[in-house]
C-alpha positions in Angstrom: 1.1 16.9 10.5 0.5 13.4 11.9 -0.4 10.7 9.3 -1.5 7.1 9.9 1.3 4.9 11.3 0.9 2.0 8.8 1.9 2.0 5.2 -1.3 0.3 4.0 -3.4 3.1 5.6 -1.2 5.7 3.9 -1.7 4.0 0.5 -5.4 3.8 1.0 -5.6 7.6 1.7 -3.5 8.3 -1.4 -5.8 6.1 -3.6 -8.8 8.1 -2.3 -10.0 10.7 -4.8 -11.3 13.6 -2.7 -13.1 15.2 -5.7 -15.1 12.1 -6.4 -15.4 11.0 -2.7 -14.3 7.5 -3.5 -11.3 5.3 -4.3 -9.9 6.2 -7.7 -11.6 4.2 -10.4 -8.7 2.4 -11.9 -6.8 1.5 -8.8 -5.5 -1.9 -7.9 -6.2 -1.1 -4.3 -6.2 -4.6 -2.8 -2.9 -5.5 -4.4 -1.4 -2.3 -3.3 -2.5 -2.7 0.3 -1.2 -6.3 0.5 2.1 -5.1 -0.9 2.2 -2.2 1.6 1.6 -4.6 4.4 4.4 -6.9 3.2 6.7 -3.8 2.9 5.8 -2.7 6.4 6.6 -6.1 7.8 9.8 -6.3 5.8 11.0 -2.9 6.9 10.3 -3.6 10.6 12.2 -6.9 10.4 9.2 -9.2 10.8 9.9 -10.6 7.3 13.0 -11.3 5.3 13.8 -12.3 1.8 15.2 -15.7 1.2 15.9 -16.6 -2.5 13.0 -14.3 -3.6 10.6 -15.7 -1.0 9.0 -14.1 2.0 10.0 -15.7 5.3 9.0 -14.8 8.8 12.0 -13.7 10.9 12.5 -15.8 14.0 12.5 -14.1 17.4 10.2 -11.2 16.4 7.1 -10.6 18.4 3.8 -10.2 16.6 3.1 -6.9 15.0 1.0 -4.4 17.0 -1.1 -3.7 13.9 -4.0 -6.2 13.5 -3.9 -6.2 9.7 -0.2 -6.5 9.5 -0.3 -9.3 12.1 -2.9 -11.1 10.0 -0.6 -11.0 7.0 2.5 -12.0 9.1 0.5 -15.0 10.5 -0.5 -16.1 7.0 3.1 -16.3 6.0 4.3 -17.9 9.2 1.7 -20.7 8.8 2.8 -21.6 5.2 5.9 -22.8 3.5 8.1 -20.0 1.9 6.4 -18.6 -1.1 7.3 -15.8 -3.5 6.3 -12.3 -2.6 4.0 -12.1 -5.6 2.0 -15.0 -4.2 1.4 -13.0 -1.0 0.5 -9.8 -2.8 -2.2 -11.7 -4.7 -3.9 -13.2 -1.6 -7.1 -12.0 0.1 -7.1 -8.5 -1.6 -10.8 -7.8 -0.8 -10.3 -8.6 2.9 -7.3 -6.3 2.9 -9.3 -3.4 1.5 -12.1 -3.9 4.1 -9.6 -4.3 7.0 -7.6 -1.1 6.2 -10.7 0.9 5.5 -12.1 -0.1 8.9 -8.8 0.8 10.6 -9.1 4.3 9.1 -12.6 4.6 10.4 -11.7 3.3 13.9 -8.7 5.6 14.0 -10.7 8.7 13.2 -9.0 9.3 9.9 -12.2 8.6 7.8 -16.0 8.6 8.3 -17.6 5.3 7.1 -21.2 5.3 6.1 -22.8 2.0 5.0 -25.4 2.2 2.2 -26.8 0.0 -0.6 -26.2 0.4 -4.3 -29.5 0.3 -6.1 -31.0 -0.4 -2.8 -29.6 -4.0 -2.9 -25.8 -4.3 -2.8 -24.1 -3.3 0.5 -21.3 -0.7 0.2 -19.5 1.8 2.3 -19.1 5.5 1.6 -15.8 6.8 2.8 -15.2 10.5 3.7 -11.8 11.8 4.9 -12.2 13.7 8.2 -9.2 15.9 7.5 -8.1 16.3 3.8 -4.9 17.9 5.0 -3.6 14.4 6.0 -3.8 13.3 2.4 -2.1 16.5 1.2 0.7 15.8 3.7 1.2 12.3 2.1 1.2 13.8 -1.4 3.9 16.3 -0.2 6.0 13.4 1.1 5.7 11.7 -2.3 6.7 14.9 -4.1 9.7 15.4 -1.8 10.9 11.9 -2.3 11.1 12.5 -6.0 13.1 15.7 -5.6 15.3 15.7 -2.5 18.8 14.1 -2.5 18.4 10.3 -2.5 20.3 10.0 0.8 17.8 12.2 2.6 14.7 10.3 1.6 13.0 8.5 4.5 12.8 4.8 4.0 9.0 4.8 4.5 8.6 7.5 1.8 10.8 5.5 -0.6 8.6 2.5 -0.2 5.5 4.6 -0.6 6.6 6.0 -3.9 7.7 2.5 -5.1 4.3 1.0 -4.3 2.4 3.9 -5.8 4.5 3.6 -9.0 4.2 -0.2 -9.2 0.5 0.0 -8.7 0.2 2.6 -11.4 -1.8 5.0 -9.2 -2.2 7.8 -11.7 -4.1 9.9 -9.2 -0.8 10.5 -7.4 1.8 9.8 -10.1 0.4 10.6 -13.6 2.2 9.5 -16.8 4.0 12.8 -17.2 5.3 12.7 -13.7 6.5 9.1 -14.0 8.4 9.9 -17.2 10.0 13.0 -15.7 11.1 11.1 -12.6 11.7 7.7 -14.1 15.3 7.4 -12.8 14.4 8.5 -9.3 11.5 6.1 -9.1 13.8 3.3 -10.2 16.3 4.3 -7.4 13.6 4.4 -4.8 12.3 1.0 -5.9 15.8 -0.4 -5.6 16.0 1.0 -2.0 12.6 -0.3 -1.0 13.3 -4.1 -1.2 11.6 -6.9 -3.2 7.9 -6.0 -2.7 7.2 -3.3 -5.3 8.5 -5.4 -8.2 6.4 -8.3 -6.9 3.4 -6.0 -6.9 4.0 -5.0 -10.5 4.2 -8.7 -11.5 1.1 -9.5 -9.6 -0.9 -6.8 -11.3 0.4 -7.8 -14.8 -0.5 -11.4 -14.1 -4.0 -10.5 -13.0 -4.5 -8.2 -16.0 -3.3 -10.9 -18.4 -5.5 -13.6 -16.7 -2.4 -15.4 -15.4 
């Protein structure tokens, strides 16, 4: 089954709780979406790592994905900064951008409404719940199949979900049972998942 082409859109769908009809209540969604965008750009060769810092690769054309291109352009316009810095930037804007992409792409239905009649919000409904189930299946397969047969995109997806502590997908028991494999997938996926973990820890500690 087809799933969205960008890693941030896949992460958003996994963070969506179909039973509650909303994003899972403890998720660090903005941080995870920013990390997913960085991982997408890193995997496509638009970004590289230089001494622990994100650097735009010369010679690469802009990304075809508007949200990814926004992130790439931010990095291109600044001096090299650590990955954690870029994870922490503009998280609210990331959530809105990816949500709108899912709506525009036909993956989700977006319904504006007001909380208590005053505060604007958007109700999100998945158009085809099977898409999310397909992504869950990919996460499960990445934890179980031989490491050499895991797709790079699935390795990154697991690494980000784990670093973001998305218990809706990887609960504590599953994380314990697959601790070694999650570490292996994180090692394969590049510098972004560890940066995501650090960013969330810093935010939670007030740093």
